[in-house]
KOLVEX-850742 format. One record per residue: residue number from 1; residue in one letter; x, y, z of N, C-alpha, C in turn. Coordinates in steps of 0.05 Angstrom, whole numbers, plus 5000, padded with zeros to 4 digits. Layout:
- k  r  n.c1  n.c2  n.c3  ca.c1  ca.c2  ca.c3  c.c1  c.c2  c.c3
- NUM  A  X  Y  Z  X  Y  Z  X  Y  Z
...
//
This chain:
- k  r  n.c1  n.c2  n.c3  ca.c1  ca.c2  ca.c3  c.c1  c.c2  c.c3
- 1  M  5014  4975  4998  4999  5001  4998  5018  5026  4999
- 2  K  5009  5041  4983  5025  5067  4980  5025  5083  4997
- 3  K  5047  5096  5011  5047  5114  5041  5051  5145  5029
- 4  I  5036  5158  5040  5038  5187  5029  5037  5201  5052
- 5  A  5056  5226  5054  5056  5242  5072  5051  5272  5065
- 6  V  5041  5284  5079  5031  5317  5075  5037  5335  5093
- 7  I  5057  5360  5084  5071  5378  5100  5052  5398  5096
- 8  E  5040  5412  5119  5027  5437  5122  5049  5454  5138
- 9  T  5063  5471  5131  5083  5489  5147  5070  5509  5166
- 10  G  5045  5513  5170  5034  5530  5185  5014  5550  5179
- 11  V  5005  5549  5157  4986  5570  5142  4959  5561  5146
- 12  P  4942  5572  5172  4916  5562  5174  4897  5558  5151
- 13  N  4896  5578  5137  4874  5582  5112  4881  5554  5091
- 14  H  4898  5546  5093  4910  5524  5077  4904  5494  5089
- 15  T  4893  5495  5110  4891  5466  5128  4871  5452  5109
- 16  P  4848  5457  5096  4829  5442  5080  4844  5425  5060
- 17  I  4869  5433  5050  4885  5415  5036  4890  5387  5049
- 18  L  4896  5395  5072  4903  5365  5089  4878  5346  5091
- 19  V  4855  5355  5087  4830  5340  5086  4825  5331  5062
- 20  N  4832  5349  5033  4830  5340  5013  4842  5311  5009
- 21  W  4871  5318  5019  4888  5295  5011  4879  5266  5029
- 22  A  4867  5271  5051  4864  5250  5067  4839  5237  5050
- 23  K  4818  5246  5040  4800  5240  5020  4808  5227  5000
- 24  I  4825  5242  4984  4836  5229  4961  4855  5203  4968
- 25  C  4868  5202  4984  4883  5173  4999  4858  5152  5002
- 26  N  4845  5162  5016  4822  5144  5022  4805  5128  4995
- 27  L  4800  5145  4975  4788  5128  4951  4814  5118  4939
- 28  K  4835  5122  4939  4862  5110  4924  4867  5086  4939
- 29  G  4861  5088  4966  4867  5059  4980  4899  5065  4991
- 30  W  4913  5090  4997  4932  5097  5006  4932  5104  5033
- 31  E  4955  5106  5048  4955  5118  5072  4969  5146  5077
- 32  L  4956  5161  5094  4966  5184  5098  4975  5196  5124
- 33  T  4997  5206  5129  5011  5218  5151  5012  5247  5148
- 34  V  5004  5262  5164  5003  5295  5163  5029  5299  5184
- 35  Y  5042  5322  5171  5060  5334  5187  5053  5367  5189
- 36  T  5044  5372  5210  5038  5404  5214  5045  5412  5240
- 37  T  5035  5436  5242  5037  5448  5272  5010  5442  5286
- 38  Q  5014  5445  5315  4991  5438  5331  4960  5459  5327
- 39  D  4974  5481  5324  4951  5506  5314  4938  5492  5284
- 40  C  4951  5485  5272  4938  5480  5243  4923  5448  5248
- 41  Y  4932  5434  5261  4915  5404  5263  4889  5412  5283
- 42  Q  4889  5430  5298  4867  5429  5315  4845  5443  5295
- 43  L  4851  5451  5272  4827  5465  5256  4815  5439  5239
- 44  V  4832  5420  5234  4822  5396  5220  4822  5370  5237
- 45  E  4827  5370  5261  4833  5343  5276  4807  5328  5269
- 46  S  4782  5339  5278  4763  5323  5276  4749  5314  5250
- 47  K  4755  5326  5234  4755  5318  5202  4771  5295  5192
- 48  L  4798  5300  5202  4818  5276  5194  4811  5253  5206
- 49  K  4802  5253  5231  4799  5225  5248  4774  5211  5239
- 50  K  4760  5224  5220  4740  5208  5207  4741  5194  5187
- 51  I  4766  5198  5170  4779  5188  5148  4796  5167  5151
- 52  N  4791  5141  5141  4805  5117  5145  4832  5117  5136
- 53  S  4835  5138  5116  4865  5136  5105  4885  5150  5123
- 54  F  4870  5168  5142  4889  5186  5159  4898  5163  5183
- 55  K  4930  5166  5183  4944  5143  5200  4958  5157  5228
- 56  G  4959  5181  5226  4968  5200  5246  4980  5226  5239
- 57  V  4987  5241  5262  4995  5264  5256  5028  5271  5267
- 58  K  5047  5280  5256  5070  5289  5269  5079  5320  5272
- 59  F  5082  5331  5292  5082  5360  5297  5113  5367  5288
- 60  I  5113  5388  5279  5137  5399  5260  5148  5430  5279
- 61  E  5135  5433  5299  5148  5463  5310  5177  5459  5314
- 62  D  5185  5434  5321  5217  5435  5323  5234  5432  5298
- 63  L  5223  5434  5271  5237  5431  5247  5264  5451  5243
- 64  S  5283  5447  5244  5303  5464  5241  5324  5456  5230
- 65  L  5348  5473  5223  5373  5467  5204  5391  5439  5222
- 66  F  5382  5442  5250  5396  5428  5266  5387  5397  5277
- 67  N  5366  5391  5266  5355  5366  5265  5344  5356  5244
- 68  L  5351  5366  5220  5342  5354  5193  5346  5324  5192
- 69  K  5369  5311  5208  5378  5288  5196  5351  5265  5206
- 70  R  5340  5278  5230  5320  5255  5239  5293  5265  5222
- 71  Y  5293  5286  5210  5270  5284  5189  5277  5275  5166
- 72  H  5298  5273  5153  5309  5260  5131  5299  5225  5134
- 73  S  5309  5215  5156  5304  5190  5158  5273  5182  5160
- 74  D  5261  5201  5171  5234  5193  5178  5216  5194  5146
- 75  L  5219  5215  5133  5210  5218  5110  5213  5205  5088
- 76  K  5237  5194  5087  5247  5175  5068  5228  5149  5070
- 77  K  5212  5140  5084  5199  5121  5093  5174  5119  5071
- 78  Y  5166  5145  5065  5141  5147  5052  5150  5148  5020
- 79  D  5126  5138  5003  5129  5134  4976  5131  5162  4962
- 80  D  5112  5186  4971  5111  5208  4965  5114  5230  4986
- 81  V  5127  5253  4984  5117  5271  5006  5109  5301  4991
- 82  L  5088  5308  5000  5078  5334  4987  5076  5361  5010
- 83  I  5090  5379  4999  5088  5401  5017  5062  5416  5006
- 84  A  5043  5424  5028  5016  5437  5020  5019  5467  5019
- 85  S  5039  5482  5029  5043  5508  5027  5074  5510  5036
- 86  L  5086  5532  5021  5114  5537  5034  5119  5571  5028
- 87  Y  5119  5586  5049  5126  5616  5047  5150  5623  5065
- 88  G  5166  5606  5073  5188  5611  5082  5205  5588  5096
- 89  G  5228  5592  5106  5244  5570  5111  5256  5552  5090
- 90  Y  5263  5571  5072  5269  5557  5045  5294  5539  5050
- 91  L  5314  5547  5062  5340  5531  5060  5332  5505  5078
- 92  K  5320  5500  5097  5320  5479  5111  5301  5458  5094
- 93  Y  5279  5471  5082  5257  5453  5063  5278  5445  5039
- 94  F  5293  5464  5028  5311  5454  5008  5332  5430  5011
- 95  L  5342  5429  5037  5360  5408  5047  5342  5383  5049
- 96  L  5320  5390  5060  5301  5362  5057  5299  5355  5033
- 97  I  5289  5372  5012  5280  5358  4986  5301  5346  4974
- 98  F  5325  5359  4977  5355  5351  4965  5358  5325  4966
- 99  F  5360  5320  4994  5366  5289  5004  5346  5270  5005
- 100  C  5322  5276  5006  5301  5255  5002  5293  5250  4978
- 101  K  5288  5263  4964  5280  5262  4928  5254  5251  4926
- 102  N  5241  5252  4937  5208  5243  4941  5186  5261  4942
- 103  F  5199  5289  4943  5183  5314  4946  5163  5323  4924
- 104  S  5141  5334  4923  5122  5346  4906  5116  5375  4927
- 105  L  5109  5394  4910  5106  5420  4917  5078  5431  4906
- 106  T  5058  5444  4930  5039  5458  4921  5046  5489  4919
- 107  M  5037  5496  4893  5043  5531  4889  5017  5540  4889
- 108  H  5017  5558  4904  4991  5578  4904  4996  5603  4892
- 109  N  5027  5616  4893  5025  5638  4880  5053  5633  4863
- 110  V  5042  5625  4838  5061  5615  4814  5084  5638  4807
- 111  N  5076  5664  4808  5102  5678  4802  5120  5679  4822
- 112  K  5113  5687  4844  5132  5686  4868  5154  5666  4859
- 113  W  5145  5643  4850  5168  5620  4849  5188  5625  4826
- 114  F  5182  5641  4805  5197  5640  4786  5202  5673  4778
- 115  V  5194  5687  4792  5207  5722  4788  5210  5729  4818
- 116  P  5236  5742  4814  5246  5754  4835  5229  5780  4847
- 117  V  5225  5777  4866  5208  5802  4880  5227  5825  4897
- 118  R  5226  5848  4884  5246  5865  4896  5226  5883  4917
- 119  T  5244  5884  4936  5225  5898  4964  5231  5932  4961
- 120  G  5251  5941  4944  5251  5966  4944  5266  5980  4966
- 121  D  5269  5961  4990  5277  5970  5020  5307  5969  5019
- 122  R  5315  5966  5040  5344  5971  5047  5364  5946  5028
- 123  F  5390  5955  5029  5403  5936  5015  5399  5908  5025
- 124  L  5401  5904  5051  5409  5873  5059  5377  5864  5059
- 125  S  5355  5879  5053  5335  5868  5053  5329  5856  5024
- 126  E  5345  5869  5001  5340  5863  4976  5361  5835  4973
- 127  I  5383  5840  4985  5401  5811  4989  5386  5790  4995
- 128  K  5369  5792  5017  5351  5772  5029  5335  5760  5014
- 129  S  5320  5777  4999  5295  5773  4980  5311  5757  4954
- 130  Y  5330  5760  4943  5343  5749  4922  5358  5720  4931
- 131  L  5368  5718  4953  5377  5692  4967  5347  5675  4966
- 132  S  5328  5678  4977  5305  5671  4981  5299  5658  4953
- 133  F  5296  5676  4928  5290  5669  4909  5303  5648  4897
- 134  F  5334  5648  4899  5351  5632  4894  5342  5601  4903
- 135  L  5341  5604  4927  5335  5576  4945  5305  5566  4929
- 136  R  5288  5584  4923  5263  5571  4911  5269  5559  4887
- 137  K  5284  5572  4869  5290  5562  4843  5308  5532  4844
- 138  L  5326  5530  4871  5334  5502  4875  5317  5480  4882
- 139  I  5293  5491  4901  5273  5471  4905  5260  5464  4885
- 140  I  5253  5478  4866  5238  5476  4840  5255  5449  4824
- 141  R  5280  5456  4825  5296  5433  4808  5295  5410  4817
- 142  N  5290  5403  4849  5295  5384  4859  5262  5371  4867
- 143  I  5245  5377  4859  5221  5363  4868  5211  5344  4844
- 144  K  5198  5327  4850  5184  5304  4831  5161  5319  4812
- 145  K  5143  5335  4827  5122  5344  4810  5115  5371  4824
- 146  I  5098  5389  4811  5083  5410  4821  5052  5406  4822
- 147  I  5037  5416  4847  5013  5413  4843  4999  5440  4849
- 148  V  4982  5447  4827  4968  5476  4828  4937  5466  4834
- 149  N  4922  5487  4834  4894  5484  4849  4875  5490  4822
- 150  S  4889  5500  4798  4867  5502  4773  4880  5493  4744
- 151  E  4862  5489  4728  4872  5479  4701  4890  5515  4691
- 152  N  4875  5535  4696  4888  5562  4693  4915  5562  4701
- 153  Q  4922  5556  4722  4950  5560  4737  4964  5536  4725
- 154  K  4955  5515  4715  4974  5494  4698  4976  5508  4672
- 155  K  4957  5517  4656  4967  5527  4628  4985  5551  4638
- 156  Y  4985  5569  4649  5001  5589  4657  5031  5577  4659
- 157  L  5032  5555  4678  5057  5549  4681  5070  5531  4658
- 158  K  5054  5520  4644  5065  5501  4624  5074  5521  4598
- 159  E  5055  5539  4597  5065  5560  4572  5093  5572  4578
- 160  K  5097  5579  4604  5122  5594  4611  5146  5571  4615
- 161  Y  5139  5549  4627  5159  5530  4636  5149  5500  4628
- 162  A  5155  5493  4601  5140  5471  4590  5156  5447  4604
- 163  Y  5178  5444  4609  5191  5424  4627  5179  5414  4652
- 164  L  5161  5429  4662  5157  5423  4693  5134  5400  4698
- 165  N  5127  5385  4709  5110  5359  4715  5092  5373  4733
- 166  V  5063  5383  4723  5048  5393  4732  5024  5376  4739
- 167  H  5008  5371  4765  4985  5368  4766  4966  5382  4779
- 168  V  4938  5380  4774  4917  5397  4785  4904  5381  4808
- 169  I  4900  5396  4833  4882  5387  4855  4868  5413  4864
- 170  P  4844  5414  4860  4828  5438  4864  4831  5444  4899
- 171  F  4826  5469  4900  4829  5473  4931  4802  5459  4951
- 172  K  4781  5461  4933  4756  5454  4948  4740  5428  4928
- 173  M  4734  5405  4933  4723  5387  4919  4696  5374  4927
- 174  D  4690  5384  4954  4662  5378  4963  4644  5399  4961
- 175  F  4616  5388  4952  4600  5414  4950  4575  5403  4964
- 176  F  4562  5432  4971  4537  5428  4983  4518  5414  4965
- 177  P  4498  5399  4965  4473  5388  4952  4461  5414  4945
- 178  K  4451  5412  4922  4429  5438  4907  4400  5423  4909
- 179  N  4386  5435  4918  4355  5428  4916  4343  5436  4890
- 180  D  4322  5431  4883  4308  5440  4865  4310  5468  4866
- 181  C  4314  5484  4840  4318  5513  4834  4295  5522  4841
- 182  K  4296  5541  4860  4270  5558  4868  4260  5580  4847
- 183  V  4236  5584  4847  4232  5613  4827  4242  5639  4839
- 184  Q  4258  5651  4823  4271  5674  4824  4250  5697  4824
- 185  T  4250  5712  4842  4231  5738  4843  4251  5759  4851
- 186  L  4242  5787  4849  4252  5810  4861  4256  5808  4893
- 187  A  4235  5793  4897  4233  5789  4930  4256  5770  4943
- 188  N  4263  5752  4928  4281  5732  4939  4308  5732  4926
- 189  I  4315  5750  4909  4340  5750  4895  4358  5762  4917
- 190  V  4379  5750  4926  4408  5762  4943  4431  5755  4926
- 191  V  4444  5775  4923  4471  5780  4916  4490  5778  4934
- 192  V  4510  5767  4938  4527  5769  4955  4560  5769  4940
- 193  Y  4578  5790  4953  4597  5795  4950  4616  5786  4969
- 194  P  4632  5762  4971  4645  5748  4991  4674  5766  4990
- 195  G  4683  5762  5016  4714  5774  5024  4715  5792  5041
- 196  I  4739  5795  5055  4749  5820  5069  4748  5841  5052
- 197  I  4738  5867  5062  4737  5887  5042  4764  5900  5040
- 198  S  4775  5905  5019  4800  5912  5017  4808  5920  4987
- 199  F  4815  5945  4982  4822  5953  4956  4848  5939  4945
- 200  D  4862  5924  4958  4886  5904  4945  4879  5887  4923
- 201  R  4855  5872  4931  4848  5854  4916  4818  5859  4898
- 202  K  4807  5875  4907  4777  5877  4896  4771  5909  4891
- 203  R  4753  5914  4873  4744  5943  4869  4711  5942  4877
- 204  Y  4700  5970  4882  4674  5965  4896  4661  5985  4876
- 205  D  4670  6004  4865  4646  6023  4851  4626  6010  4835
- 206  N  4631  5989  4819  4612  5972  4808  4586  5959  4827
- 207  F  4595  5953  4848  4578  5941  4865  4561  5964  4877
- 208  I  4574  5983  4888  4554  6006  4893  4540  6017  4868
- 209  L  4546  6017  4848  4526  6022  4825  4505  6007  4824
- 210  I  4509  5982  4823  4487  5963  4820  4468  5963  4843
- 211  S  4478  5961  4865  4460  5967  4890  4444  5993  4890
- 212  E  4453  6014  4880  4436  6037  4875  4415  6032  4851
- 213  K  4425  6022  4832  4413  6020  4809  4386  6000  4810
- 214  F  4391  5979  4828  4367  5959  4834  4362  5960  4863
- 215  P  4349  5975  4875  4341  5978  4901  4324  5957  4912
- 216  Q  4309  5940  4892  4290  5919  4892  4307  5895  4902
- 217  I  4333  5892  4898  4346  5869  4900  4365  5873  4931
- 218  K  4361  5856  4945  4386  5853  4969  4412  5843  4965
- 219  F  4430  5866  4973  4458  5853  4964  4474  5852  4991
- 220  V  4492  5838  4993  4509  5832  5018  4539  5832  5013
- 221  L  4553  5849  5032  4579  5853  5030  4590  5831  5051
- 222  L  4598  5802  5040  4595  5784  5061  4631  5782  5072
- 223  G  4634  5802  5089  4668  5804  5096  4668  5826  5117
- 224  E  4688  5827  5130  4694  5845  5154  4699  5874  5140
- 225  M  4683  5895  5148  4687  5921  5139  4714  5933  5157
- 226  S  4733  5929  5140  4760  5942  5152  4758  5969  5161
- 227  N  4773  5977  5174  4773  6009  5188  4795  6024  5169
- 228  D  4799  6017  5143  4820  6033  5128  4804  6044  5108
- 229  S  4820  6050  5080  4813  6070  5068  4789  6058  5054
- 230  A  4789  6029  5045  4769  6018  5036  4741  6013  5047
- 231  G  4739  6007  5078  4716  6010  5091  4710  6037  5096
- 232  K  4724  6058  5096  4714  6081  5102  4697  6090  5076
- 233  Y  4710  6083  5059  4699  6094  5028  4671  6081  5021
- 234  I  4671  6052  5025  4649  6040  5020  4627  6048  5043
- 235  L  4627  6058  5066  4612  6067  5088  4605  6090  5080
- 236  A  4618  6106  5072  4610  6136  5065  4593  6133  5044
- 237  E  4592  6116  5023  4576  6112  4993  4549  6103  5008
- 238  I  4554  6082  5022  4525  6072  5025  4508  6092  5043
- 239  E  4519  6111  5063  4508  6128  5075  4496  6153  5057
- 240  K  4515  6161  5038  4510  6185  5017  4491  6178  5005
- 241  R  4487  6150  4989  4469  6144  4976  4445  6129  4989
- 242  Q  4444  6125  5013  4420  6110  5026  4409  6090  5015
- 243  L  4434  6069  5018  4432  6043  5004  4418  6026  5026
- 244  K  4393  6022  5030  4383  6011  5051  4380  5976  5043
- 245  N  4387  5972  5021  4384  5946  5006  4412  5934  5010
- 246  V  4433  5947  5022  4455  5932  5026  4467  5926  5058
- 247  V  4470  5901  5057  4480  5887  5085  4509  5886  5090
- 248  Y  4521  5894  5112  4549  5892  5117  4556  5887  5143
- 249  F  4585  5887  5146  4594  5877  5174  4612  5897  5181
- 250  R  4612  5901  5207  4634  5924  5219  4654  5905  5233
- 251  N  4648  5878  5239  4664  5859  5253  4669  5835  5236
- 252  Y  4686  5814  5251  4693  5791  5237  4666  5774  5230
- 253  V  4664  5764  5208  4640  5747  5202  4648  5719  5209
- 254  S  4629  5708  5230  4632  5680  5235  4629  5659  5215
- 255  N  4633  5635  5222  4629  5617  5196  4600  5608  5192
- 256  D  4582  5611  5218  4555  5609  5220  4536  5632  5200
- 257  V  4549  5655  5208  4538  5679  5190  4547  5676  5164
- 258  F  4574  5667  5157  4576  5663  5125  4565  5643  5112
- 259  E  4557  5623  5123  4545  5601  5114  4518  5612  5113
- 260  Y  4502  5618  5128  4474  5633  5129  4472  5649  5101
- 261  Y  4491  5668  5096  4482  5684  5071  4490  5666  5045
- 262  M  4509  5653  5048  4516  5637  5025  4495  5617  5015
- 263  N  4478  5609  5036  4456  5589  5030  4431  5608  5021
- 264  E  4432  5634  5028  4409  5651  5024  4413  5664  4995
- 265  A  4436  5662  4983  4442  5677  4963  4434  5670  4936
- 266  S  4430  5685  4915  4416  5674  4888  4442  5676  4870
- 267  V  4460  5691  4875  4483  5692  4857  4505  5705  4873
- 268  I  4536  5696  4867  4555  5712  4875  4563  5735  4856
- 269  F  4571  5755  4867  4581  5783  4851  4615  5783  4858
- 270  S  4629  5791  4841  4655  5800  4846  4671  5819  4828
- 271  D  4688  5842  4838  4700  5858  4819  4728  5849  4828
- 272  I  4747  5835  4817  4768  5825  4824  4789  5844  4807
- 273  N  4815  5857  4824  4832  5868  4816  4850  5846  4812
- 274  I  4852  5840  4785  4868  5809  4777  4899  5819  4782
- 275  E  4906  5844  4779  4936  5842  4784  4942  5854  4809
- 276  S  4952  5836  4824  4957  5848  4853  4979  5830  4870
- 277  N  4998  5844  4885  5023  5827  4893  5038  5815  4876
- 278  G  5041  5823  4855  5052  5809  4834  5046  5787  4822
- 279  E  5016  5777  4827  5009  5755  4816  4985  5764  4796
- 280  T  4976  5746  4777  4955  5750  4764  4930  5734  4776
- 281  Y  4908  5743  4787  4882  5728  4795  4870  5712  4774
- 282  G  4864  5685  4777  4854  5672  4759  4871  5663  4741
- 283  Q  4900  5670  4741  4921  5653  4723  4944  5651  4741
- 284  S  4958  5657  4748  4983  5650  4767  4969  5646  4793
- 285  K  4951  5658  4804  4940  5650  4830  4912  5648  4830
- 286  D  4897  5633  4846  4870  5627  4846  4858  5652  4864
- 287  S  4830  5650  4856  4812  5669  4876  4794  5652  4890
- 288  G  4791  5658  4916  4767  5640  4929  4735  5643  4916
- 289  A  4731  5658  4902  4704  5657  4889  4694  5635  4877
- 290  P  4711  5626  4860  4705  5605  4842  4701  5575  4856
- 291  Y  4712  5574  4879  4708  5546  4895  4681  5557  4909
- 292  L  4675  5580  4919  4649  5586  4933  4629  5578  4914
- 293  M  4630  5586  4890  4610  5585  4867  4604  5558  4862
- 294  A  4626  5539  4867  4626  5511  4860  4611  5495  4887
- 295  E  4619  5504  4910  4613  5492  4939  4577  5493  4940
- 296  Y  4571  5518  4930  4546  5522  4939  4527  5527  4914
- 297  G  4536  5516  4890  4520  5511  4866  4506  5539  4853
- 298  L  4523  5563  4859  4514  5588  4851  4528  5601  4822
- 299  P  4510  5614  4811  4518  5628  4788  4535  5650  4795
- 300  F  4557  5663  4778  4578  5680  4788  4579  5704  4768
- 301  I  4577  5725  4772  4583  5754  4758  4609  5764  4765
- 302  V  4622  5765  4745  4651  5774  4754  4666  5794  4725
- 303  N  4678  5814  4728  4694  5829  4713  4705  5810  4692
- 304  S  4706  5816  4662  4714  5799  4644  4744  5795  4638
- 305  D  4755  5806  4655  4792  5805  4650  4802  5782  4668
- 306  F  4779  5774  4686  4783  5749  4709  4780  5728  4692
- 307  K  4796  5705  4688  4794  5678  4682  4782  5658  4702
- 308  N  4754  5649  4701  4750  5632  4717  4755  5599  4712
- 309  I  4752  5586  4725  4758  5560  4725  4746  5548  4702
- 310  P  4756  5538  4683  4743  5531  4656  4717  5509  4665
- 311  A  4719  5497  4682  4694  5476  4690  4671  5497  4694
- 312  L  4674  5521  4706  4655  5538  4711  4648  5561  4697
- 313  D  4661  5561  4675  4661  5581  4657  4629  5586  4647
- 314  A  4616  5568  4637  4591  5567  4625  4571  5583  4646
- 315  A  4572  5577  4670  4560  5588  4695  4563  5617  4702
- 316  T  4584  5626  4684  4594  5657  4697  4587  5671  4678
- 317  S  4578  5698  4683  4567  5721  4664  4591  5738  4671
- 318  Y  4602  5750  4650  4625  5768  4650  4617  5796  4639
- 319  Y  4626  5819  4653  4613  5844  4646  4644  5858  4642
- 320  H  4644  5874  4620  4671  5888  4612  4670  5923  4622
- 321  D  4645  5928  4631  4636  5958  4635  4614  5958  4650
- 322  Q  4609  5984  4657  4579  5990  4675  4557  5985  4663
- 323  S  4557  5991  4636  4535  5983  4616  4525  5950  4615
- 324  S  4552  5937  4608  4547  5908  4605  4540  5901  4633
- 325  L  4543  5909  4655  4539  5899  4681  4509  5902  4689
- 326  I  4499  5927  4683  4473  5937  4682  4453  5915  4667
- 327  K  4464  5909  4644  4446  5888  4628  4444  5859  4642
- 328  I  4465  5853  4651  4463  5830  4668  4440  5826  4682
- 329  F  4444  5847  4701  4422  5849  4722  4396  5859  4709
- 330  E  4391  5870  4688  4371  5873  4680  4356  5842  4667
- 331  C  4377  5826  4662  4367  5800  4650  4357  5786  4672
- 332  L  4371  5786  4693  4368  5773  4715  4336  5782  4727
- 333  I  4329  5800  4728  4304  5805  4737  4285  5801  4715
- 334  I  4284  5811  4693  4268  5807  4669  4261  5772  4662
- 335  D  4282  5760  4659  4283  5734  4653  4284  5718  4676
- 336  P  4262  5701  4685  4260  5683  4710  4277  5657  4707
- 337  T  4284  5649  4680  4295  5628  4679  4328  5634  4672
- 338  F  4335  5661  4680  4366  5666  4674  4381  5653  4694
- 339  L  4378  5656  4720  4387  5649  4747  4391  5619  4747
- 340  N  4365  5600  4738  4363  5573  4749  4381  5561  4724
- 341  G  4381  5574  4697  4397  5564  4676  4425  5560  4683
- 342  K  4434  5583  4697  4461  5590  4702  4462  5562  4725
- 343  I  4449  5558  4744  4454  5540  4767  4454  5510  4753
- 344  S  4444  5509  4735  4441  5480  4721  4471  5476  4712
- 345  L  4477  5493  4694  4506  5496  4681  4530  5492  4703
- 346  N  4523  5502  4728  4546  5505  4745  4543  5475  4761
- 347  L  4517  5461  4758  4519  5435  4772  4531  5414  4755
- 348  R  4529  5421  4733  4542  5395  4711  4573  5399  4713
- 349  G  4580  5429  4715  4611  5438  4710  4622  5425  4731
- 350  R  4608  5438  4757  4630  5427  4781  4636  5396  4787
- 351  E  4619  5382  4773  4624  5349  4775  4651  5339  4765
- 352  T  4664  5359  4744  4692  5359  4731  4715  5355  4752
- 353  I  4706  5374  4773  4726  5385  4793  4715  5373  4821
- 354  S  4702  5354  4821  4694  5339  4844  4710  5320  4858
- 355  L  4712  5316  4886  4735  5296  4895  4731  5270  4883
- 356  K  4713  5255  4876  4709  5232  4862  4721  5230  4835
- 357  N  4719  5249  4818  4729  5255  4795  4755  5257  4793
- 358  V  4762  5278  4806  4792  5286  4811  4810  5264  4824
- 359  A  4800  5244  4839  4816  5221  4852  4819  5200  4833
- 360  S  4799  5202  4821  4798  5178  4794  4818  5183  4775
- 361  E  4817  5212  4766  4840  5222  4747  4867  5224  4751
- 362  F  4872  5228  4779  4899  5236  4790  4919  5210  4784
- 363  K  4934  5210  4771  4958  5195  4767  4981  5201  4779
- 364  G  4987  5222  4793  5013  5238  4798  5026  5215  4816
- 365  F  5013  5203  4836  5031  5186  4852  5031  5156  4846
- 366  D  5015  5148  4818  5018  5122  4818  5044  5111  4802
//
């Protein structure tokens, strides 16, 4: 029986990857051991213990350059070792990979691995930045394969670096069942714009525009309203325009509240700033919105320069300016079959990125 180890170096938002791999291993008949921090393990412990393939956890708080030999001998016992996320400690992980030779790596920010990031800071910071980039290049040269979350990321990588061995494992592959599509009327249409309020990754002028243009529709900003320029701007616009149809949150949005509004939602809206922090969202880096779209079986309205996951493209409505955005919402109101048609396309499309389908097609460790 194949034995797999997955290392999560300590990024709480990426712990769902551990559960994903446990489920894949379960379907494949493989055994999985998790290496992670205690804080990360607590987030997924209850889920992992319910999956038969999960054989235990080993905590890595003490992983350092001084005890690599012990980890070398331990990790060599596995057929394959996957790093779920890596954002630092490049030297010790390079040494692990170089001597073990059975490592694969999940890339979440593709450009970061292949393009040096200039800090524009002091000389020593520049040296440190280039040293980290050099170590990342050495890591890439010594891994067996690269795992990315979407076909778009794979295409982006292969077009630039054809020699790479790249496989796709979506970030989320479990979906809520979708009941029979309800009849959509103005009284029950709910548009959700998910994510923390920030100018870094998103824009909000179009959201304000359609909220004002369609006061009959309920709009939800489903993320914490930060007390920075973005939060202050949006609050000022809501008050100035008297947008009584906009729901927003000044504090952290709990999982229960998040799930309540996602289950109430008719459609997901987003206006993504695709060029951010050196990455191109939808190509070199994933956005969370498509996974919410698949998870809840909802249509998606998004700016046209964003590339959605191909399997969900047919269920996505793209706007390229304010006029085309308004037309989409007019269609949503006038045509009662519009949303239900998009939902049906979503339900068909998301099957291709479902856990069962991905596991059956994944040959990377066979």
